[in-house]
N, C-alpha and C positions, 0 to 999 in steps of 0.2 A: 487461569485467565492470563496472567502475566506471561506465561510461556507462549500462549498463541500470540499475543501482542509482539512479543520479541521474534517469534519465528516469522511473523509477517513482515516485521521491519527489516529482518535478515533477508528475506526472499526479495523484497522491495529494492533494498541496496544492491543485492546480487544482480536484480535485473536492470538497475540503472548502470551498473558497472559493465554489464554485457552490452548494454545500448552505447556506452561511451566508446568500448573496445571495438565494437563493429562499425560504428558511425566514422570513427576518426582513424581506423586501422592502426590502432595501438598493438605493440608488442609483436610486430610482423604479420599481424592478421589482416587479411584482405577487407576491403570495406564491403560491407553487406547490408542492402536495404531492408533486410528482415531482422535486424538485430533488436529491435525493440519488441519483438512479438511476445515476449515473456512478461510485458508490462500489460497486455491486453487482459488476460484472465484475472490478474491482480487488480485492475481498475474497473471490473464489471461491478454494478450496472451504470456507472457513470459515464463510461466510454460509449456504450449503447445510446443512453439518453442525449449526450452531446452530439452523436452522430444523427439522432432523430431531429434535432433542432438546428442541424446545419453547422456545428462547431468542431467538426472533426479536425485533425491536425496532430503534429507531434507534441505540442504542449500540452494538449488534452490528455494524451496517452501517458506523459510523464507525471502529470499532477493528479489524475484520478485515483491512483493506488494511495496517494497521500490522504485524499479524503476518506478511504476505507480504514487506513491506519488511525486517522484522527477519532473516527468512530469508535474503532476498537479500543483506543486509549479511554475515550470518554465512558464507554460501557465498563471497562475494567474499573475505572475510579468510582462509578456510581456503585457498582456491586461491592467494592471495597468498603465504601461508606455505609452502605447498608447492613453489611456484616458487622462492621464496628457499632452501629447503632443497635443492632439486636443483642451484641455482646454486652454493651453497656447496659441495656435494659434488663437482661437477664441477671445482670450481677447486683442489680437493685433488689 
């Protein structure tokens, strides 16, 4: 589970990096309005939900994957605690 959280975090950071490079034209790259397209699949279903209630925009696209990452970390922590509780119970 930690591998999945780490991989998702790396994908998120990579997508943010590509957004910054494409938006500001860093490293000689031309400015591209579609540079944030990689954030959309990482931020589903929150991007879809925000669009349905009228909150579309760049900030939603940037923060939506962060919600998914926080959910993954919470699940990882919950599963780790559950495994530790089972291990402690089995030791008794």
